[in-house]
N, CA, C and O atoms as CSV, one atom per row, in Angstrom:
chain,resi,resn,atom,element,x,y,z
A,1,MET,N,N,6.417,-4.842,34.848
A,1,MET,CA,C,6.555,-3.827,33.831
A,1,MET,C,C,6.077,-4.371,32.489
A,1,MET,O,O,6.489,-5.449,32.059
A,2,LYS,N,N,5.213,-3.620,31.845
A,2,LYS,CA,C,4.716,-4.003,30.531
A,2,LYS,C,C,5.484,-3.243,29.456
A,2,LYS,O,O,5.959,-2.129,29.678
A,3,PHE,N,N,5.595,-3.867,28.293
A,3,PHE,CA,C,6.281,-3.247,27.172
A,3,PHE,C,C,5.670,-1.887,26.860
A,3,PHE,O,O,6.392,-0.911,26.658
A,4,SER,N,N,4.356,-1.822,26.822
A,4,SER,CA,C,3.688,-0.570,26.450
A,4,SER,C,C,3.972,0.553,27.446
A,4,SER,O,O,3.897,1.726,27.079
A,5,ASP,N,N,4.297,0.222,28.701
A,5,ASP,CA,C,4.612,1.253,29.693
A,5,ASP,C,C,5.904,1.999,29.361
A,5,ASP,O,O,6.120,3.115,29.832
A,6,LEU,N,N,6.753,1.385,28.556
A,6,LEU,CA,C,8.041,1.990,28.209
A,6,LEU,C,C,7.994,2.840,26.942
A,6,LEU,O,O,8.945,3.558,26.634
A,7,LEU,N,N,6.890,2.758,26.216
A,7,LEU,CA,C,6.804,3.480,24.941
A,7,LEU,C,C,6.510,4.957,25.160
A,7,LEU,O,O,5.663,5.336,25.970
A,8,ARG,N,N,7.235,5.772,24.414
A,8,ARG,CA,C,7.022,7.217,24.401
A,8,ARG,C,C,6.861,7.643,22.955
A,8,ARG,O,O,7.621,7.201,22.093
A,9,SER,N,N,5.904,8.477,22.677
A,9,SER,CA,C,5.698,8.970,21.310
A,9,SER,C,C,6.965,9.590,20.738
A,9,SER,O,O,7.227,9.485,19.539
A,10,SER,N,N,7.746,10.233,21.592
A,10,SER,CA,C,8.977,10.878,21.131
A,10,SER,C,C,10.071,9.875,20.758
A,10,SER,O,O,11.089,10.255,20.180
A,11,HIS,N,N,9.866,8.610,21.082
A,11,HIS,CA,C,10.842,7.557,20.774
A,11,HIS,C,C,10.380,6.695,19.595
A,11,HIS,O,O,10.834,5.564,19.421
A,12,ILE,N,N,9.486,7.242,18.805
A,12,ILE,CA,C,8.944,6.500,17.660
A,12,ILE,C,C,9.189,7.296,16.387
A,12,ILE,O,O,8.932,8.498,16.326
A,13,ARG,N,N,9.695,6.597,15.368
A,13,ARG,CA,C,9.916,7.193,14.044
A,13,ARG,C,C,9.176,6.344,13.019
A,13,ARG,O,O,9.514,5.180,12.800
A,14,LEU,N,N,8.173,6.932,12.400
A,14,LEU,CA,C,7.351,6.194,11.432
A,14,LEU,C,C,7.763,6.451,9.991
A,14,LEU,O,O,7.080,6.030,9.058
A,15,ASP,N,N,8.869,7.135,9.816
A,15,ASP,CA,C,9.271,7.539,8.473
A,15,ASP,C,C,10.756,7.299,8.205
A,15,ASP,O,O,11.406,8.108,7.543
A,16,LEU,N,N,11.288,6.204,8.710
A,16,LEU,CA,C,12.706,5.931,8.488
A,16,LEU,C,C,12.961,5.692,6.999
A,16,LEU,O,O,12.264,4.899,6.366
A,17,PRO,N,N,13.951,6.375,6.449
A,17,PRO,CA,C,14.267,6.148,5.029
A,17,PRO,C,C,15.026,4.836,4.860
A,17,PRO,O,O,15.734,4.408,5.771
A,18,PRO,N,N,14.884,4.203,3.711
A,18,PRO,CA,C,15.674,2.987,3.475
A,18,PRO,C,C,17.147,3.366,3.405
A,18,PRO,O,O,17.529,4.260,2.649
A,19,ALA,N,N,17.960,2.695,4.180
A,19,ALA,CA,C,19.389,2.994,4.249
A,19,ALA,C,C,20.113,1.734,4.716
A,19,ALA,O,O,19.502,0.679,4.883
A,20,ASP,N,N,21.381,1.856,4.917
A,20,ASP,CA,C,22.191,0.808,5.522
A,20,ASP,C,C,21.660,0.541,6.933
A,20,ASP,O,O,21.257,1.477,7.623
A,21,LYS,N,N,21.655,-0.711,7.368
A,21,LYS,CA,C,21.068,-1.027,8.674
A,21,LYS,C,C,21.789,-0.317,9.820
A,21,LYS,O,O,21.155,0.036,10.814
A,22,PHE,N,N,23.093,-0.103,9.701
A,22,PHE,CA,C,23.827,0.573,10.765
A,22,PHE,C,C,23.474,2.059,10.819
A,22,PHE,O,O,23.383,2.634,11.904
A,23,GLN,N,N,23.276,2.677,9.667
A,23,GLN,CA,C,22.818,4.075,9.633
A,23,GLN,C,C,21.413,4.179,10.218
A,23,GLN,O,O,21.105,5.118,10.951
A,24,THR,N,N,20.573,3.214,9.891
A,24,THR,CA,C,19.199,3.226,10.377
A,24,THR,C,C,19.157,3.051,11.890
A,24,THR,O,O,18.409,3.747,12.577
A,25,ILE,N,N,19.952,2.131,12.407
A,25,ILE,CA,C,20.019,1.931,13.864
A,25,ILE,C,C,20.489,3.220,14.534
A,25,ILE,O,O,19.905,3.652,15.527
A,26,SER,N,N,21.529,3.826,14.002
A,26,SER,CA,C,22.053,5.074,14.577
A,26,SER,C,C,21.009,6.181,14.548
A,26,SER,O,O,20.847,6.914,15.524
A,27,SER,N,N,20.310,6.300,13.440
A,27,SER,CA,C,19.279,7.317,13.300
A,27,SER,C,C,18.140,7.099,14.304
A,27,SER,O,O,17.687,8.041,14.953
A,28,LEU,N,N,17.692,5.867,14.422
A,28,LEU,CA,C,16.609,5.563,15.358
A,28,LEU,C,C,17.049,5.783,16.801
A,28,LEU,O,O,16.282,6.297,17.616
A,29,ALA,N,N,18.273,5.398,17.116
A,29,ALA,CA,C,18.769,5.539,18.486
A,29,ALA,C,C,18.816,6.996,18.932
A,29,ALA,O,O,18.709,7.280,20.125
A,30,GLN,N,N,18.974,7.916,17.998
A,30,GLN,CA,C,19.065,9.338,18.345
A,30,GLN,C,C,17.860,9.816,19.151
A,30,GLN,O,O,17.986,10.719,19.979
A,31,CYS,N,N,16.709,9.222,18.916
A,31,CYS,CA,C,15.528,9.694,19.653
A,31,CYS,C,C,15.587,9.317,21.139
A,31,CYS,O,O,14.803,9.833,21.936
A,32,LEU,N,N,16.510,8.421,21.516
A,32,LEU,CA,C,16.681,8.073,22.928
A,32,LEU,C,C,17.648,8.999,23.650
A,32,LEU,O,O,17.652,9.071,24.878
A,33,GLN,N,N,18.464,9.705,22.881
A,33,GLN,CA,C,19.494,10.554,23.481
A,33,GLN,C,C,18.869,11.579,24.413
A,33,GLN,O,O,17.910,12.263,24.054
A,34,GLY,N,N,19.422,11.674,25.604
A,34,GLY,CA,C,18.907,12.609,26.602
A,34,GLY,C,C,17.751,12.062,27.420
A,34,GLY,O,O,17.247,12.746,28.311
A,35,GLY,N,N,17.317,10.823,27.129
A,35,GLY,CA,C,16.225,10.221,27.888
A,35,GLY,C,C,16.636,9.895,29.315
A,35,GLY,O,O,17.823,9.760,29.612
A,36,ASP,N,N,15.663,9.769,30.183
A,36,ASP,CA,C,15.904,9.526,31.604
A,36,ASP,C,C,16.724,8.264,31.872
A,36,ASP,O,O,17.533,8.234,32.799
A,37,ALA,N,N,16.518,7.234,31.072
A,37,ALA,CA,C,17.188,5.957,31.312
A,37,ALA,C,C,18.607,5.905,30.747
A,37,ALA,O,O,19.346,4.959,31.023
A,38,ILE,N,N,18.991,6.895,29.972
A,38,ILE,CA,C,20.280,6.871,29.281
A,38,ILE,C,C,21.374,7.461,30.173
A,38,ILE,O,O,21.318,8.628,30.560
A,39,ILE,N,N,22.364,6.631,30.488
A,39,ILE,CA,C,23.524,7.078,31.258
A,39,ILE,C,C,24.616,7.563,30.308
A,39,ILE,O,O,25.206,8.622,30.520
A,40,ASP,N,N,24.882,6.782,29.263
A,40,ASP,CA,C,25.943,7.097,28.307
A,40,ASP,C,C,25.457,6.711,26.908
A,40,ASP,O,O,25.555,5.552,26.503
A,41,PHE,N,N,24.934,7.693,26.180
A,41,PHE,CA,C,24.350,7.412,24.875
A,41,PHE,C,C,25.363,6.831,23.897
A,41,PHE,O,O,25.058,5.862,23.201
A,42,ASP,N,N,26.549,7.398,23.830
A,42,ASP,CA,C,27.554,6.925,22.872
A,42,ASP,C,C,27.908,5.462,23.106
A,42,ASP,O,O,28.050,4.696,22.153
A,43,THR,N,N,28.048,5.078,24.356
A,43,THR,CA,C,28.343,3.677,24.680
A,43,THR,C,C,27.172,2.784,24.308
A,43,THR,O,O,27.364,1.712,23.735
A,44,LEU,N,N,25.959,3.220,24.630
A,44,LEU,CA,C,24.772,2.446,24.267
A,44,LEU,C,C,24.742,2.201,22.765
A,44,LEU,O,O,24.598,1.058,22.330
A,45,LEU,N,N,24.872,3.242,21.977
A,45,LEU,CA,C,24.827,3.107,20.529
A,45,LEU,C,C,25.933,2.180,20.039
A,45,LEU,O,O,25.680,1.304,19.212
A,46,GLN,N,N,27.146,2.358,20.531
A,46,GLN,CA,C,28.253,1.519,20.073
A,46,GLN,C,C,28.013,0.050,20.424
A,46,GLN,O,O,28.324,-0.831,19.622
A,47,GLU,N,N,27.475,-0.220,21.586
A,47,GLU,CA,C,27.216,-1.608,21.983
A,47,GLU,C,C,26.109,-2.230,21.134
A,47,GLU,O,O,26.172,-3.418,20.815
A,48,ILE,N,N,25.110,-1.453,20.769
A,48,ILE,CA,C,24.056,-1.962,19.879
A,48,ILE,C,C,24.638,-2.263,18.501
A,48,ILE,O,O,24.349,-3.307,17.916
A,49,LEU,N,N,25.460,-1.349,17.983
A,49,LEU,CA,C,26.087,-1.564,16.670
A,49,LEU,C,C,27.052,-2.753,16.707
A,49,LEU,O,O,27.102,-3.542,15.764
A,50,ASP,N,N,27.812,-2.878,17.789
A,50,ASP,CA,C,28.727,-4.026,17.928
A,50,ASP,C,C,27.950,-5.333,17.958
A,50,ASP,O,O,28.360,-6.319,17.345
A,51,ARG,N,N,26.834,-5.340,18.669
A,51,ARG,CA,C,25.992,-6.542,18.739
A,51,ARG,C,C,25.466,-6.902,17.349
A,51,ARG,O,O,25.417,-8.077,16.987
A,52,GLU,N,N,25.079,-5.909,16.586
A,52,GLU,CA,C,24.551,-6.150,15.246
A,52,GLU,C,C,25.625,-6.711,14.317
A,52,GLU,O,O,25.322,-7.506,13.428
A,53,GLN,N,N,26.875,-6.303,14.519
A,53,GLN,CA,C,27.957,-6.827,13.687
A,53,GLN,C,C,28.222,-8.303,13.967
A,53,GLN,O,O,28.651,-9.038,13.078
A,54,LEU,N,N,27.969,-8.738,15.194
A,54,LEU,CA,C,28.177,-10.142,15.540
A,54,LEU,C,C,27.199,-11.060,14.830
A,54,LEU,O,O,27.578,-12.114,14.321
A,55,ASN,N,N,25.944,-10.652,14.802
A,55,ASN,CA,C,24.895,-11.463,14.205
A,55,ASN,C,C,23.669,-10.579,14.000
A,55,ASN,O,O,23.391,-9.689,14.804
A,56,THR,N,N,22.956,-10.831,12.935
A,56,THR,CA,C,21.789,-10.004,12.645
A,56,THR,C,C,20.736,-10.108,13.742
A,56,THR,O,O,20.556,-11.155,14.365
A,57,THR,N,N,20.055,-9.004,13.957
A,57,THR,CA,C,18.903,-9.005,14.858
A,57,THR,C,C,17.603,-9.001,14.060
A,57,THR,O,O,16.523,-8.805,14.618
A,58,GLY,N,N,17.713,-9.216,12.752
A,58,GLY,CA,C,16.531,-9.361,11.907
A,58,GLY,C,C,15.956,-10.743,12.159
A,58,GLY,O,O,16.479,-11.741,11.664
A,59,ILE,N,N,14.874,-10.799,12.932
A,59,ILE,CA,C,14.344,-12.077,13.399
A,59,ILE,C,C,13.369,-12.719,12.416
A,59,ILE,O,O,12.938,-13.855,12.617
A,60,GLY,N,N,13.022,-11.997,11.358
A,60,GLY,CA,C,12.070,-12.514,10.383
A,60,GLY,C,C,10.731,-11.820,10.499
A,60,GLY,O,O,10.497,-11.044,11.426
A,61,GLN,N,N,9.839,-12.112,9.535
A,61,GLN,CA,C,8.505,-11.500,9.509
A,61,GLN,C,C,8.594,-9.982,9.457
A,61,GLN,O,O,7.726,-9.291,9.990
A,62,CYS,N,N,9.640,-9.455,8.818
A,62,CYS,CA,C,9.928,-8.034,8.594
A,62,CYS,C,C,10.245,-7.265,9.874
A,62,CYS,O,O,10.049,-6.051,9.931
A,63,VAL,N,N,10.737,-7.967,10.911
A,63,VAL,CA,C,11.037,-7.353,12.204
A,63,VAL,C,C,12.516,-7.524,12.551
A,63,VAL,O,O,13.100,-8.583,12.323
A,64,ALA,N,N,13.104,-6.476,13.098
A,64,ALA,CA,C,14.450,-6.539,13.662
A,64,ALA,C,C,14.403,-5.956,15.072
A,64,ALA,O,O,13.652,-5.020,15.348
A,65,ILE,N,N,15.218,-6.526,15.956
A,65,ILE,CA,C,15.270,-6.057,17.340
A,65,ILE,C,C,16.726,-5.809,17.740
A,65,ILE,O,O,17.294,-6.576,18.517
A,66,PRO,N,N,17.331,-4.739,17.213
A,66,PRO,CA,C,18.692,-4.424,17.642
A,66,PRO,C,C,18.686,-4.044,19.126
A,66,PRO,O,O,17.808,-3.313,19.585
A,67,HIS,N,N,19.663,-4.544,19.860
A,67,HIS,CA,C,19.640,-4.350,21.303
A,67,HIS,C,C,21.027,-4.518,21.907
A,67,HIS,O,O,21.955,-5.004,21.260
A,68,ALA,N,N,21.139,-4.106,23.157
A,68,ALA,CA,C,22.347,-4.339,23.941
A,68,ALA,C,C,21.953,-4.400,25.406
A,68,ALA,O,O,21.145,-3.605,25.887
A,69,ARG,N,N,22.540,-5.359,26.100
A,69,ARG,CA,C,22.472,-5.364,27.564
A,69,ARG,C,C,23.719,-4.624,28.009
A,69,ARG,O,O,24.836,-5.018,27.674
A,70,THR,N,N,23.528,-3.559,28.759
A,70,THR,CA,C,24.622,-2.620,28.956
A,70,THR,C,C,24.516,-1.843,30.264
A,70,THR,O,O,23.437,-1.692,30.835
A,71,GLU,N,N,25.651,-1.362,30.714
A,71,GLU,CA,C,25.703,-0.456,31.872
A,71,GLU,C,C,25.383,0.979,31.446
A,71,GLU,O,O,25.308,1.871,32.292
A,72,ALA,N,N,25.194,1.208,30.149
A,72,ALA,CA,C,24.954,2.558,29.624
A,72,ALA,C,C,23.513,3.028,29.823
A,72,ALA,O,O,23.185,4.169,29.498
A,73,VAL,N,N,22.650,2.153,30.358
A,73,VAL,CA,C,21.273,2.538,30.672
A,73,VAL,C,C,20.954,2.156,32.110
A,73,VAL,O,O,21.461,1.159,32.623
A,74,SER,N,N,20.116,2.949,32.751
A,74,SER,CA,C,19.709,2.668,34.126
A,74,SER,C,C,18.396,1.901,34.177
A,74,SER,O,O,18.054,1.303,35.197
A,75,ASP,N,N,17.667,1.923,33.073
A,75,ASP,CA,C,16.390,1.232,32.975
A,75,ASP,C,C,16.191,0.885,31.500
A,75,ASP,O,O,16.970,1.311,30.647
A,76,PHE,N,N,15.155,0.116,31.205
A,76,PHE,CA,C,14.873,-0.261,29.825
A,76,PHE,C,C,14.624,0.991,28.985
A,76,PHE,O,O,13.901,1.896,29.400
A,77,ALA,N,N,15.229,1.028,27.806
A,77,ALA,CA,C,15.029,2.127,26.866
A,77,ALA,C,C,14.557,1.510,25.551
A,77,ALA,O,O,15.162,0.561,25.052
A,78,VAL,N,N,13.474,2.053,24.993
A,78,VAL,CA,C,12.859,1.484,23.792
A,78,VAL,C,C,12.642,2.585,22.757
A,78,VAL,O,O,12.151,3.670,23.069
A,79,ALA,N,N,13.019,2.277,21.522
A,79,ALA,CA,C,12.691,3.138,20.384
A,79,ALA,C,C,12.121,2.238,19.294
A,79,ALA,O,O,12.587,1.114,19.106
A,80,ILE,N,N,11.125,2.726,18.585
A,80,ILE,CA,C,10.505,1.949,17.510
A,80,ILE,C,C,10.578,2.758,16.221
A,80,ILE,O,O,10.277,3.952,16.192
A,81,GLY,N,N,10.982,2.081,15.167
A,81,GLY,CA,C,11.055,2.720,13.868
A,81,GLY,C,C,10.380,1.888,12.799
A,81,GLY,O,O,10.398,0.658,12.846
A,82,VAL,N,N,9.782,2.572,11.833
A,82,VAL,CA,C,9.138,1.915,10.697
A,82,VAL,C,C,9.785,2.433,9.422
A,82,VAL,O,O,9.921,3.640,9.222
A,83,CYS,N,N,10.177,1.508,8.572
A,83,CYS,CA,C,10.673,1.836,7.227
A,83,CYS,C,C,9.741,1.115,6.263
A,83,CYS,O,O,9.908,-0.076,5.998
A,84,ARG,N,N,8.785,1.826,5.754
A,84,ARG,CA,C,7.743,1.206,4.924
A,84,ARG,C,C,8.310,0.548,3.666
A,84,ARG,O,O,7.754,-0.436,3.179
A,85,GLU,N,N,9.416,1.085,3.136
A,85,GLU,CA,C,10.021,0.503,1.935
A,85,GLU,C,C,10.791,-0.777,2.256
A,85,GLU,O,O,11.022,-1.599,1.368
A,86,GLY,N,N,11.181,-0.949,3.489
A,86,GLY,CA,C,11.944,-2.118,3.908
A,86,GLY,C,C,13.438,-1.913,3.711
A,86,GLY,O,O,13.863,-1.183,2.816
A,87,LEU,N,N,14.223,-2.561,4.551
A,87,LEU,CA,C,15.668,-2.507,4.421
A,87,LEU,C,C,16.283,-3.864,4.654
A,87,LEU,O,O,15.719,-4.728,5.326
A,88,ASP,N,N,17.465,-4.025,4.076
A,88,ASP,CA,C,18.180,-5.287,4.195
A,88,ASP,C,C,18.884,-5.341,5.538
A,88,ASP,O,O,19.806,-4.567,5.795
A,89,PHE,N,N,18.450,-6.252,6.392
A,89,PHE,CA,C,19.045,-6.458,7.698
A,89,PHE,C,C,19.782,-7.787,7.745
A,89,PHE,O,O,20.327,-8.165,8.782
A,90,GLY,N,N,19.796,-8.506,6.606
A,90,GLY,CA,C,20.358,-9.852,6.646
A,90,GLY,C,C,19.503,-10.762,7.510
A,90,GLY,O,O,20.020,-11.632,8.211
A,91,SER,N,N,18.205,-10.560,7.459
A,91,SER,CA,C,17.263,-11.284,8.318
A,91,SER,C,C,17.302,-12.782,8.091
A,91,SER,O,O,17.696,-13.263,7.029
A,92,LEU,N,N,16.886,-13.502,9.112
A,92,LEU,CA,C,16.892,-14.961,9.059
A,92,LEU,C,C,16.024,-15.497,7.927
A,92,LEU,O,O,16.329,-16.544,7.355
A,93,ASP,N,N,14.944,-14.789,7.599
A,93,ASP,CA,C,14.064,-15.250,6.516
A,93,ASP,C,C,14.380,-14.562,5.181
A,93,ASP,O,O,13.651,-14.733,4.203
A,94,HIS,N,N,15.463,-13.789,5.145
A,94,HIS,CA,C,15.937,-13.101,3.938
A,94,HIS,C,C,14.945,-12.072,3.400
A,94,HIS,O,O,15.036,-11.682,2.236
A,95,GLN,N,N,14.002,-11.628,4.227
A,95,GLN,CA,C,13.023,-10.621,3.831
A,95,GLN,C,C,13.450,-9.252,4.375
A,95,GLN,O,O,14.129,-9.174,5.399
A,96,PRO,N,N,13.052,-8.179,3.692
A,96,PRO,CA,C,13.396,-6.841,4.189
A,96,PRO,C,C,12.710,-6.550,5.525
A,96,PRO,O,O,11.616,-7.043,5.802
A,97,VAL,N,N,13.369,-5.751,6.331
A,97,VAL,CA,C,12.840,-5.340,7.631
A,97,VAL,C,C,12.073,-4.037,7.462
A,97,VAL,O,O,12.540,-3.109,6.802
A,98,ARG,N,N,10.898,-3.979,8.064
A,98,ARG,CA,C,10.074,-2.773,8.027
A,98,ARG,C,C,9.778,-2.237,9.425
A,98,ARG,O,O,9.425,-1.068,9.581
A,99,LEU,N,N,9.921,-3.087,10.441
A,99,LEU,CA,C,9.683,-2.685,11.831
A,99,LEU,C,C,10.948,-2.956,12.637
A,99,LEU,O,O,11.447,-4.080,12.681
A,100,ILE,N,N,11.457,-1.898,13.273
A,100,ILE,CA,C,12.666,-2.009,14.086
A,100,ILE,C,C,12.317,-1.615,15.512
A,100,ILE,O,O,11.800,-0.527,15.766
A,101,ILE,N,N,12.610,-2.521,16.434
A,101,ILE,CA,C,12.391,-2.255,17.848
A,101,ILE,C,C,13.766,-2.268,18.508
A,101,ILE,O,O,14.371,-3.326,18.681
A,102,LEU,N,N,14.249,-1.094,18.871
A,102,LEU,CA,C,15.590,-0.923,19.418
A,102,LEU,C,C,15.499,-0.903,20.938
A,102,LEU,O,O,14.671,-0.196,21.513
A,103,LEU,N,N,16.359,-1.685,21.579
A,103,LEU,CA,C,16.297,-1.827,23.030
A,103,LEU,C,C,17.647,-1.593,23.691
A,103,LEU,O,O,18.675,-2.081,23.220
A,104,GLY,N,N,17.634,-0.852,24.772
A,104,GLY,CA,C,18.758,-0.764,25.696
A,104,GLY,C,C,18.294,-1.403,26.992
A,104,GLY,O,O,17.302,-0.979,27.585
A,105,ILE,N,N,19.013,-2.420,27.425
A,105,ILE,CA,C,18.597,-3.190,28.591
A,105,ILE,C,C,19.675,-3.098,29.664
A,105,ILE,O,O,20.849,-3.316,29.365
A,106,PRO,N,N,19.310,-2.783,30.908
A,106,PRO,CA,C,20.313,-2.742,31.970
A,106,PRO,C,C,20.982,-4.115,32.131
A,106,PRO,O,O,20.307,-5.144,32.169
A,107,ALA,N,N,22.295,-4.115,32.224
A,107,ALA,CA,C,23.070,-5.352,32.255
A,107,ALA,C,C,22.640,-6.291,33.385
A,107,ALA,O,O,22.654,-7.509,33.202
A,108,GLY,N,N,22.267,-5.766,34.522
A,108,GLY,CA,C,21.940,-6.595,35.678
A,108,GLY,C,C,20.518,-7.114,35.723
A,108,GLY,O,O,20.161,-7.815,36.670
A,109,LYS,N,N,19.698,-6.800,34.745
A,109,LYS,CA,C,18.284,-7.177,34.800
A,109,LYS,C,C,17.969,-8.308,33.820
A,109,LYS,O,O,17.115,-8.162,32.945
A,110,VAL,N,N,18.659,-9.423,33.975
A,110,VAL,CA,C,18.499,-10.551,33.054
A,110,VAL,C,C,17.101,-11.148,33.153
A,110,VAL,O,O,16.467,-11.404,32.130
A,111,LYS,N,N,16.620,-11.370,34.349
A,111,LYS,CA,C,15.298,-11.968,34.539
A,111,LYS,C,C,14.204,-11.089,33.921
A,111,LYS,O,O,13.327,-11.585,33.214
A,112,GLU,N,N,14.264,-9.796,34.191
A,112,GLU,CA,C,13.291,-8.859,33.643
A,112,GLU,C,C,13.389,-8.801,32.118
A,112,GLU,O,O,12.379,-8.696,31.422
A,113,TYR,N,N,14.613,-8.871,31.616
A,113,TYR,CA,C,14.862,-8.865,30.171
A,113,TYR,C,C,14.186,-10.049,29.499
A,113,TYR,O,O,13.551,-9.889,28.457
A,114,LEU,N,N,14.315,-11.223,30.077
A,114,LEU,CA,C,13.699,-12.418,29.490
A,114,LEU,C,C,12.173,-12.320,29.500
A,114,LEU,O,O,11.525,-12.714,28.530
A,115,LYS,N,N,11.597,-11.805,30.576
A,115,LYS,CA,C,10.145,-11.598,30.628
A,115,LYS,C,C,9.712,-10.569,29.584
A,115,LYS,O,O,8.697,-10.738,28.908
A,116,PHE,N,N,10.488,-9.519,29.469
A,116,PHE,CA,C,10.230,-8.455,28.505
A,116,PHE,C,C,10.223,-9.007,27.081
A,116,PHE,O,O,9.312,-8.720,26.305
A,117,LEU,N,N,11.239,-9.798,26.739
A,117,LEU,CA,C,11.303,-10.398,25.404
A,117,LEU,C,C,10.151,-11.368,25.162
A,117,LEU,O,O,9.621,-11.433,24.053
A,118,ALA,N,N,9.767,-12.109,26.169
A,118,ALA,CA,C,8.640,-13.035,26.031
A,118,ALA,C,C,7.355,-12.268,25.727
A,118,ALA,O,O,6.577,-12.674,24.864
A,119,GLU,N,N,7.132,-11.159,26.437
A,119,GLU,CA,C,5.934,-10.340,26.192
A,119,GLU,C,C,5.964,-9.761,24.782
A,119,GLU,O,O,4.962,-9.789,24.068
A,120,LEU,N,N,7.123,-9.235,24.389
A,120,LEU,CA,C,7.264,-8.668,23.055
A,120,LEU,C,C,7.031,-9.723,21.980
A,120,LEU,O,O,6.362,-9.462,20.981
A,121,SER,N,N,7.573,-10.888,22.184
A,121,SER,CA,C,7.404,-11.988,21.226
A,121,SER,C,C,5.933,-12.364,21.056
A,121,SER,O,O,5.473,-12.588,19.937
A,122,LYS,N,N,5.205,-12.431,22.153
A,122,LYS,CA,C,3.778,-12.751,22.081
A,122,LYS,C,C,3.021,-11.708,21.272
A,122,LYS,O,O,2.150,-12.042,20.469
A,123,MET,N,N,3.361,-10.444,21.489
A,123,MET,CA,C,2.689,-9.378,20.736
A,123,MET,C,C,2.974,-9.506,19.242
A,123,MET,O,O,2.065,-9.421,18.416
A,124,LEU,N,N,4.235,-9.710,18.911
A,124,LEU,CA,C,4.638,-9.764,17.506
A,124,LEU,C,C,4.053,-10.969,16.778
A,124,LEU,O,O,3.944,-10.959,15.552
A,125,GLN,N,N,3.679,-12.003,17.521
A,125,GLN,CA,C,3.104,-13.209,16.911
A,125,GLN,C,C,1.592,-13.118,16.718
A,125,GLN,O,O,1.003,-13.987,16.074
A,126,GLN,N,N,0.959,-12.089,17.260
A,126,GLN,CA,C,-0.480,-11.923,17.078
A,126,GLN,C,C,-0.762,-11.697,15.591
A,126,GLN,O,O,-0.121,-10.849,14.969
A,127,PRO,N,N,-1.708,-12.438,15.012
A,127,PRO,CA,C,-2.015,-12.265,13.584
A,127,PRO,C,C,-2.362,-10.812,13.246
A,127,PRO,O,O,-3.238,-10.209,13.865
A,128,GLY,N,N,-1.667,-10.272,12.265
A,128,GLY,CA,C,-1.936,-8.926,11.786
A,128,GLY,C,C,-1.319,-7.804,12.610
A,128,GLY,O,O,-1.394,-6.640,12.217
A,129,PHE,N,N,-0.708,-8.135,13.749
A,129,PHE,CA,C,-0.193,-7.086,14.626
A,129,PHE,C,C,0.933,-6.285,13.980
A,129,PHE,O,O,0.897,-5.055,13.994
A,130,VAL,N,N,1.927,-6.959,13.417
A,130,VAL,CA,C,3.060,-6.260,12.808
A,130,VAL,C,C,2.574,-5.369,11.666
A,130,VAL,O,O,3.015,-4.226,11.541
A,131,ASP,N,N,1.680,-5.879,10.843
A,131,ASP,CA,C,1.139,-5.062,9.748
A,131,ASP,C,C,0.405,-3.834,10.286
A,131,ASP,O,O,0.502,-2.748,9.715
A,132,ALA,N,N,-0.324,-4.008,11.378
A,132,ALA,CA,C,-1.044,-2.883,11.977
A,132,ALA,C,C,-0.070,-1.834,12.514
A,132,ALA,O,O,-0.321,-0.636,12.386
A,133,VAL,N,N,1.039,-2.275,13.113
A,133,VAL,CA,C,2.047,-1.342,13.612
A,133,VAL,C,C,2.648,-0.565,12.448
A,133,VAL,O,O,2.782,0.657,12.515
A,134,ILE,N,N,3.007,-1.267,11.391
A,134,ILE,CA,C,3.618,-0.627,10.226
A,134,ILE,C,C,2.659,0.372,9.576
A,134,ILE,O,O,3.097,1.377,9.016
A,135,ALA,N,N,1.372,0.104,9.648
A,135,ALA,CA,C,0.365,0.980,9.031
A,135,ALA,C,C,0.028,2.211,9.873
A,135,ALA,O,O,-0.673,3.101,9.391
A,136,CYS,N,N,0.505,2.285,11.109
A,136,CYS,CA,C,0.184,3.425,11.976
A,136,CYS,C,C,0.603,4.732,11.325
A,136,CYS,O,O,1.676,4.835,10.732
A,137,LYS,N,N,-0.261,5.722,11.449
A,137,LYS,CA,C,-0.018,7.031,10.840
A,137,LYS,C,C,0.644,8.022,11.793
A,137,LYS,O,O,1.225,9.013,11.351
A,138,ASN,N,N,0.559,7.762,13.098
A,138,ASN,CA,C,1.209,8.659,14.052
A,138,ASN,C,C,1.665,7.878,15.285
A,138,ASN,O,O,1.136,6.802,15.564
A,139,PRO,N,N,2.635,8.408,16.019
A,139,PRO,CA,C,3.185,7.692,17.175
A,139,PRO,C,C,2.158,7.355,18.251
A,139,PRO,O,O,2.234,6.287,18.859
A,140,ASP,N,N,1.206,8.240,18.495
A,140,ASP,CA,C,0.213,7.970,19.539
A,140,ASP,C,C,-0.640,6.745,19.204
A,140,ASP,O,O,-1.003,5.973,20.092
A,141,THR,N,N,-0.954,6.575,17.934
A,141,THR,CA,C,-1.714,5.399,17.506
A,141,THR,C,C,-0.906,4.130,17.738
A,141,THR,O,O,-1.445,3.104,18.153
A,142,LEU,N,N,0.394,4.210,17.465
A,142,LEU,CA,C,1.265,3.050,17.683
A,142,LEU,C,C,1.327,2.696,19.166
A,142,LEU,O,O,1.226,1.521,19.521
A,143,VAL,N,N,1.489,3.681,20.027
A,143,VAL,CA,C,1.521,3.434,21.470
A,143,VAL,C,C,0.212,2.795,21.910
A,143,VAL,O,O,0.223,1.840,22.686
A,144,ALA,N,N,-0.910,3.305,21.428
A,144,ALA,CA,C,-2.222,2.756,21.784
A,144,ALA,C,C,-2.361,1.316,21.317
A,144,ALA,O,O,-2.946,0.487,22.015
A,145,LEU,N,N,-1.830,1.016,20.145
A,145,LEU,CA,C,-1.893,-0.348,19.611
A,145,LEU,C,C,-1.132,-1.305,20.513
A,145,LEU,O,O,-1.642,-2.380,20.831
A,146,PHE,N,N,0.065,-0.947,20.929
A,146,PHE,CA,C,0.829,-1.796,21.845
A,146,PHE,C,C,0.142,-1.915,23.196
A,146,PHE,O,O,0.239,-2.955,23.848
A,147,SER,N,N,-0.546,-0.873,23.624
A,147,SER,CA,C,-1.229,-0.902,24.920
A,147,SER,C,C,-2.419,-1.850,24.941
A,147,SER,O,O,-2.758,-2.395,25.991
A,148,LYS,N,N,-3.059,-2.052,23.784
A,148,LYS,CA,C,-4.235,-2.919,23.698
A,148,LYS,C,C,-3.891,-4.396,23.833
A,148,LYS,O,O,-4.710,-5.186,24.302
A,149,ILE,N,N,-2.699,-4.767,23.431
A,149,ILE,CA,C,-2.320,-6.186,23.430
A,149,ILE,C,C,-1.916,-6.612,24.811
A,149,ILE,O,O,-1.563,-7.772,25.021
């Protein structure tokens, strides 16, 4: 399974307003509600928010990856959000976050999860890739960009 295979235009928000990180996560997660992979949306959202309270998912380079490994999803669920103004996520590099990749991961798929994160990490490390994602004008362009890598 490739990361780009999980992307849906309807799960992308390119206009997230600057807000509290928990409000932003909740807002972005809404686009997953009712999706095929979602068993229990409320539990998924709460587990992602609980995970964020434990430690920031702002990994640096203006990227955050809020996530939860949970029984609330039957398959990988992905939502991507862009906040061009940036928001305070308490990131490791103390820089504002502009790209948020929200993940719901089935609890029993640890091996697949690690491969998935490795693929995502490689994409995010490509020179200029994050800036290109943030500059996307529509969801279809963003999906195509992830598909090329």
